[in-house]
GULUM-893505 format. One record per residue: residue number from 1; x, y, z of N, C-alpha, C in turn. Coordinates in pm, whole numbers, plus 50000, padded with zeros to 5 digits. Example, Ala and Ser with C-alpha at 12.3 -4.5 7.8 and 13.67 -1.06 7.14 Angstrom:
REM residues 2
R   i   n_x   n_y   n_z  ca_x  ca_y  ca_z   c_x   c_y   c_z
R   1 51319 49431 50780 51230 49550 50780 51320 49670 50780
R   2 51285 49775 50708 51367 49894 50714 51290 50003 50787
This chain:
REM residues 82
R   i   n_x   n_y   n_z  ca_x  ca_y  ca_z   c_x   c_y   c_z
R   1 50086 49884 50000 50000 50000 50000 50091 50123 50000
R   2 50062 50214 49909 50141 50337 49900 50072 50457 49964
R   3 49940 50449 49980 49867 50561 50039 49732 50515 50090
R   4 49683 50586 50189 49548 50563 50240 49490 50699 50274
R   5 49378 50732 50212 49314 50861 50232 49166 50842 50255
R   6 49106 50927 50335 48962 50925 50355 48898 51029 50264
R   7 48796 50986 50191 48721 51079 50105 48579 51095 50156
R   8 48553 51048 50278 48424 51067 50344 48305 51022 50260
R   9 48323 50913 50184 48217 50853 50103 48169 50948 49993
R  10 48253 51043 49953 48215 51149 49860 48293 51139 49729
R  11 48223 51148 49617 48286 51134 49485 48384 51247 49456
R  12 48347 51370 49487 48435 51484 49459 48562 51477 49544
R  13 48545 51442 49670 48663 51428 49755 48753 51315 49707
R  14 48694 51207 49661 48773 51095 49609 48851 51136 49486
R  15 48790 51215 49399 48860 51267 49281 48982 51347 49324
R  16 48963 51438 49420 49072 51523 49466 49182 51441 49535
R  17 49143 51346 49617 49241 51261 49686 49320 51178 49585
R  18 49252 51128 49481 49320 51047 49381 49423 51131 49305
R  19 49389 51256 49275 49486 51345 49209 49612 51361 49296
R  20 49592 51380 49425 49705 51396 49517 49787 51269 49526
R  21 49720 51155 49536 49789 51027 49543 49871 51002 49417
R  22 49814 51034 49301 49886 51016 49174 50012 51101 49167
R  23 50004 51222 49217 50122 51309 49215 50234 51253 49302
R  24 50197 51199 49418 50296 51146 49511 50342 51005 49475
R  25 50258 50931 49402 50285 50790 49370 50253 50760 49225
R  26 50333 50811 49133 50300 50794 48991 50302 50650 48940
R  27 50361 50559 49016 50369 50419 48973 50257 50333 49031
R  28 50153 50396 49083 50041 50322 49144 49980 50224 49043
R  29 49942 50106 49092 49887 50001 49005 49738 49978 49024
R  30 49687 50010 49144 49546 49983 49170 49492 50066 49284
R  31 49359 50073 49288 49288 50148 49391 49175 50061 49445
R  32 49165 50053 49576 49052 49987 49641 48979 50095 49719
R  33 48855 50119 49682 48774 50222 49748 48672 50157 49840
R  34 48637 50227 49947 48543 50175 50046 48400 50166 49999
R  35 48366 50241 49892 48233 50229 49831 48242 50270 49684
R  36 48136 50244 49611 48137 50272 49468 48143 50421 49437
R  37 48083 50504 49522 48086 50648 49498 48230 50698 49495
R  38 48310 50655 49591 48450 50697 49593 48529 50633 49479
R  39 48495 50510 49444 48564 50444 49333 48539 50519 49202
R  40 48417 50565 49181 48385 50640 49059 48463 50772 49057
R  41 48475 50838 49172 48554 50961 49180 48701 50936 49149
R  42 48756 50830 49205 48895 50795 49178 48915 50760 49031
R  43 48821 50687 48975 48829 50649 48834 48825 50772 48744
R  44 48745 50871 48781 48737 50994 48702 48870 51069 48705
R  45 48935 51071 48821 49066 51136 48831 49170 51063 48748
R  46 49163 50931 48749 49256 50852 48667 49233 50876 48519
R  47 49107 50885 48480 49075 50913 48340 49128 51051 48300
R  48 49110 51150 48386 49159 51286 48358 49311 51288 48345
R  49 49378 51199 48419 49524 51191 48414 49573 51097 48304
R  50 49478 51043 48226 49510 50949 48118 49586 50827 48169
R  51 49537 50774 48281 49598 50656 48343 49505 50536 48329
R  52 49499 50480 48211 49413 50365 48185 49472 50235 48239
R  53 49594 50240 48292 49661 50121 48341 49632 50089 48487
R  54 49561 50177 48558 49534 50159 48701 49397 50093 48719
R  55 49393 49985 48797 49271 49911 48824 49198 49975 48943
R  56 49067 49990 48931 48986 50047 49039 48879 49945 49081
R  57 48870 49923 49212 48771 49831 49268 48691 49906 49374
R  58 48559 49888 49372 48473 49949 49473 48380 49845 49531
R  59 48298 49887 49624 48201 49799 49690 48064 49863 49682
R  60 47961 49790 49676 47821 49828 49680 47742 49775 49560
R  61 47804 49759 49445 47733 49714 49327 47634 49816 49276
R  62 47668 49944 49287 47575 50050 49246 47565 50061 49095
R  63 47455 50119 49048 47436 50139 48905 47542 50232 48847
R  64 47581 50336 48921 47684 50428 48873 47814 50355 48847
R  65 47849 50265 48936 47973 50190 48918 47962 50094 48801
R  66 47845 50039 48783 47825 49944 48673 47847 50010 48537
R  67 47815 50138 48528 47829 50208 48400 47962 50280 48387
R  68 48040 50288 48495 48170 50355 48488 48270 50263 48419
R  69 48323 50307 48309 48408 50221 48227 48541 50187 48294
R  70 48587 50263 48392 48716 50238 48456 48706 50135 48567
R  71 48588 50104 48610 48574 50014 48723 48607 49870 48682
R  72 48700 49810 48753 48734 49671 48727 48632 49578 48792
R  73 48581 49619 48907 48485 49535 48978 48411 49616 49083
R  74 48293 49572 49112 48217 49627 49223 48147 49511 49290
R  75 48159 49503 49419 48101 49392 49494 47992 49444 49586
R  76 47883 49371 49592 47777 49405 49688 47817 49353 49825
R  77 47790 49432 49925 47813 49388 50062 47698 49299 50104
R  78 47728 49191 50167 47626 49097 50212 47620 49098 50364
R  79 47501 49087 50415 47487 49074 50560 47426 48938 50588
R  80 47468 48879 50698 47415 48748 50734 47296 48769 50829
R  81 47199 48684 50813 47081 48690 50899 47078 48567 50988
R  82 47037 48588 51110 47030 48475 51206 46898 48403 51194
């Protein structure tokens, strides 16, 4: 892991954090986001930086993530019931 930043579950903050991470770590290979909203923000920053080589993974299985072309995967969180 080269960096860990909180984007407060916000797409705009994730975009800004990803820009900062890219500047400090230009050789980054992948991003794991805590939810799809942040993953979409990170993916948008990568697209703006013309970094098609970086894999982005999010969680939630949201429709926005499903249509985001940079997303490598999105997983739905499952809860167990007793």
